[in-house]
N, C-alpha and C positions, 0 to 999 in steps of 0.2 A: 254178617256178624260185626256188632258195634267196634268201632276203633277206641283206643285208649283215651284220646282227648276229643271224643265226640260231645259236642256241646259248648266247648268252651271256645270264646269269641277272643279272636287276637287282632288288636289294631297295629299294624306294622308301617312305622315311618322310616324303615331302613334304606339305604342305598349300597350299590356294588355287591360286596362279597360277605362281608363278615355275619352283618346283620340278615340279608336274606338268606344265608346258609341256615342260620338258626331258626327262622321261620318256615323254611323249606323243611326242615324236619319237623316241625310242629304241625304243618300241613300234613306231611306223611301220615302222623299219629291220628289225624283226624280233626284237628282243631280247624274252626273256622277262620283263615287267616284272610284280612281284608288290608290291601296296599291301600296306602294314602299318598298319592301323588299330586302333586301341584299342577292343577289343568293347564297351565302354561306352559311347563316345561316337560311334564311327565317322568317317567323313571328314564334316568340318564342311561340305562345299557338297553332300552326296547330297540333304538334303531342305530346303535353304535356298532361299528365293526370289531370281529368278523361277523359278517351276515350269513345266513341260510335262508333260502327261499326255493321256489318253483325252478330257479337254473342252477341250483347246487350252493355252494359257500364260497365268498369272495369278501374282499376289502373294500369294494365298491357296490352301491346299491345298483341291481341290475334289473330289478321288477319292483312293481307296487307291492308286492308280496313279502318282500325280504324283511327279516328282524333280526335282531341282535342274538347270536348264539347263547351267550351269556344269560340274556332274558329268559330265553325259550327254557333254559336249563333250570335258573333260580327262581322262577315264578311259577313252577308248575304247581297246580292245587290250590291255588290262591285266586282270591277276587281283586279287581280292581275299581277303585273308586278316585275320582278326580277331585281334589278338595283344596281350596286357598287357605291355608291355617294363618297366613299374615293379614288377611280380611277378617274384621269384627264378625260379620255375619260366616264366613268360613269357620271361624275359631268357635263360635257359638254352636255350630252345627256338629263339629267335632265333640264338643264337650256332652252333646246328647247322646253321640256313640260310647262316649267313654262311661256313661252311667248303664249302659248294657252290654261293656265289654267286661273281660276278665284280664287281658293282659295288654299292656302297651308297651311297644319296644321301638327303641331307636338309635342309631349309630352316629348322632350328631356329633360335632366337636365339644369338647367339655364346657357347658354354659349356655350353649343355643337355644336346647329345649327351655330354660329358665326364660331365656330372654323373649321367647316366643309364647310364654306363658301355659306351655304345657309339659314344663317340668313335674315329678313326682308331687312336690307341694302343692302345686294346682290341682292335679287331677284327683289326688287323694280326697280334696274336699266336694268334688263332685260323686265319687264312688268309694268310700273308705276300705272295701274289699279288693281294690285295684291293686295288681302286680305292674309294677314298672320297671323293666329293665333296659338300664342305659350302658351300651357297648361302644368302649372308646380306646384309643392307642393306649393310653398309660393309667385309666382310671379317672374315677371322678375326685380323687384327692391326691395328695403329693406337689412335690416342687414341680413336676413336669406335667402335671394335668393340662396344661393348656396347650401343650405342643402339638401340633397338627402332625400325624403319621399314616402311613400306608404300610403294607406289607413288607417292602423292602427295609424301611425306618426301623419297624419293630425287630425285625431279624437282626439287623444291624446292632440295635440298642441292649436287644437282650441276650447277646453273645452268639448267637446260630452263627452268623457268618465267620467268625472267629474259630469255631470248630468244624466247619464244613470245608471239604475238599482236601487235597493233596497237602503233606505233611509242608512242603516248601512252595506252595502256591500262594496265590493271593486271597484275601477274603471272598467268598463264594454264599450265596444265598441257596436255600435250598430250590429244588427246580420248580416246585409250584408255589405258590402264595399259601404256604402252611401257616403261618399265624392267623391269617383271615379264616382259613377253613377251621383251625383248631379253637379260635374264641366263639366260631358260630356254634360248635358243639358245646362248650362250656356254658354260654347263654342259653341255649335250649335245655341244659341240663339244671341250670340255675333256676329257669322258669319252672320246669317241672317239680323242682324241690319245693318252689315257693307255693305252687299249686297245693302240693301236698300238705304244706304247714297250714294252709289256709282251710283245706278241708279240715283239719284238726282242731283249728283255733278259730277260724272265720277272720282272720286277720291277713290284710293284703300287706304287701312291704316293698321297698327299693331292692333291686338287686343291679350291683354295679359289677360290670365284667371288664377288665383291662386286656388288651391284646398281649401286650408285654408279660402281665402276671401269667396269663394262660401258658405262652410259649416256654418262659421260664420254671415253671412249675413242672413241664414235660421232659425239658432238659435236664433239670437239675438232679434227678436222680443219679446221675453219672458225677463222680466226686471231680469234677474240673477244677475245683478250687484247690486239690492235692496233687494235682499232675505235676506241677515244678517240682515239690518234695520228691515226689515218684521219679522225678527224670525224665518224664514224659513230654512230648510236644502235645500243644493243645488239639491241633490236627493230626488225627489217628487215618484219615482216608476212610477206607471201608473195615478197619478193624474195630475191635471191641478190645480194650486193653485188658480185659480180665482173662479172654481167651485165646489160645494159639493151637492150631490155626484156625484163623477166621478173616477170610479176604474173598476178593475175587481174583480168579484165576482163568487164564488165556487158554482156550481150547484150540484145536486144529481149524474149527470154523465157528468161534464166536468166544462168548466168556459164560462162564459159571460162579455161582458163590457156593462156598462150602466152609463148615467149622467144626470144630470140636469143642464142645461145652462140657462135656463131662470126661472122665477116665475112660470109659466104655465106648465113647465116641471116637476117643485116639486110638484106642486099640482096633476097633473096627476099622479106621481108616487106614492103620498099619498094615492089616491083613488084606484090604483092597488094594493096596499100592504094591504089594507083595514086599513089603519092607517089615516083615516080622523079625527080622534081627535086631530091629530097635526097640522090641519091646521091653528088654531088661537093662537097656543102656542106661548108664548112670547120669547121663544128660537128658537125652530125646524122653526118657520116663517122667522127668519131673516138670511139671507146669510152671514152676518158678523160673525154671532155666529155659524152657520155650518161650515164656514171655520174654524174658530178658534178650535172648537171642531170636527173635522172631523171623528176622531177615532170613535166617538159616532155614527155619521151618518152612518157611513161604516157598523158598527154592525148591525145597524136596517135594511139596505139593505141586507147585507149579510145573515142575517138570514132569511129574506123571499125568497131569490134567492135558499138557501140550502133546501127549502123545495119542490123546483119543477126540472125538468130535464130541461136542457137548452132549449129545443124545447118549453117546456110550458112557460117557464119563456119569451123567447123572443117572441113568439105569443102574449102574454099579454102585454108585453111593446109595441110590434108595433101598436096593436091595439090602444092602447093608445098614439101612435105617441110620445112615449119617445124614445129618440136616444139610440141605442142598437145594438150588435151583439154578434153572438157565436164567441169564440176564435176558429177559423179554425187552425188544423194543415196544414202542407204543401199538405199532401194528399188529405184531404177535400176541401183546395182551389182549387186542379186539378179538381175537380169534380163541383166546383161553377158555377151553370147555369149563372149568371151574367156575367162572366170573358168570358164564350162560346160565350154567345148573342152579347159579343162588340167585339169579336174575337180577344182578348188578349191571348188566348192559341192555339198557333200554331204550326204544326209540323215541326221537324226538318229534314233537308235531308243531308245525307252525299254525296258528289259528289264522291268520291272515292270509297266507297261501292256501289254507285247507288241506294241507299235505304233510307228510312225514318229509323229514329233510334228512342229507348225508350223514349229520353229525348225529351223535349218540349221547346220551345222559346217564349218570349212574342211578342205579335203585337205591331203595332204602336198606342200608347196612344191617340194621338189626331185624331178626326174625322172630314172631311172636308165634306160639303155639296156638293161642285162642283168639287174639285180635289182630286183624292184618295190618299193616303199615306200607301204603302205597299212596302212589301219586295217580289219582283217579283221573285228573282233568290236567288240561294242558296248561301252559301259560296263557292268561287271559290277554283279550285286546285292551288297550288302554281306555280306561274309563268303563268298561264293558258293564260293572255291576252296580255303577253310581246310582242309577233309579232305584235298583233294589234294594240297595242297603240303606239308601237314606229315607226312602219313604215306608222302610220297616223298621229299621234298627234304631234310626233315628226319629222316625215317624212324622216325617213332613207332612203338613196338610195339603189338600189337592191344589194343586197350581204351583206351589211353593218350589218345586225341583224344577219347573220349567222357568222361574224368574230366576233362581240362582243360575242356571245354565246361561240365560241372557246377559247377565251380571258378569259372567266369566269366573263366578266363585266355585261352582262344579262343571265337569264335562261329562258326557256320554260318550258312548262308545264311536270310533270313527274308524270304519273298517279299511278304507281305503285311503290313507294319507297320500299326500300329493308325492308323484315319483321325485326323487332326488331329496326328500326330507329328512334322510338321515342325519341323526344327530352326530355331531364330531367329539362331544364329551365323552370321556371314557370311566 
């Protein structure tokens, strides 16, 4: 079956996580994603720790087959081309690729693409229908547009760290680089919307994605700006201030989460806990009282949970259709049958070692009934597709590719880089 984006050509200038996340999704949807890397440096994650190869996973390179786990995950389904965009001839070749492309995406700092003469205003002259997505920390406009940012800075700037963790604790970031991941999803969505608009009108356009905007837009459904007036601390821990109970509770052998989002949930929970005497209690029966006295409610639920194992508590709560879950650690998550049933935990192949590695990778999270969305190819070797792409898409004449290789303007696949050549930048 044809994929949703079959026939769409994406020139991928992105690095690290946010941009590669966006193009990873486009690749799963069938786009022909072509990574453009500087032949002298390559993708900064390709040989950066942690590494995976024939000897397992490690921080130090133990074999010629070791490659960066981040690269093996994020470059799946993509092609790799080495091309020096700072060299006039390399830029000229890139512009030839643009004429045959549908999308260009970068996550350079604001203004870098324009200085390289590969910004939207330059590329639209080569291809008026091009869609150019720029993904930055704070966007292409605004007073902070030139500030350099990584996930930690964006979580701090957008307020995520101020609302995460214990109410009496220090600022804490989310456990994963969530602003990078979210921005990648929004960038992919923006590109899809621009492709749909182009199908309707024939017009390309620039797509400006800010990591801070994306994170803030998902956070701010919660009325954090009203918490002070409501007498609430900014950090709620595991709570949601609209529900009570709604928290993590320690069992005899671990932790579970449970919550009552409706009056029916609360009544069902009282029955499970054998506390139906509180059904018509003038205090406990009112959500407003439970919210104002959440500590009392948590103590009631916590005392019941502590009497049971996690499995026992979850079984009883599930039978009563009360929202709950065990708190799984990552080892448990990797064994969770639901994720395997949904093909969300996938093997990870190292093309240099020519073997699967102990690390695993996520599958594509959207399941289509008519069009598959999968990563059918592993991460490419650096420069693996240079000859193929430049002689077909850029239509280089015979002998031109070899000349550009000799000049260092492009590179072709080097399947066995020298042992110890792992890059230290992350």
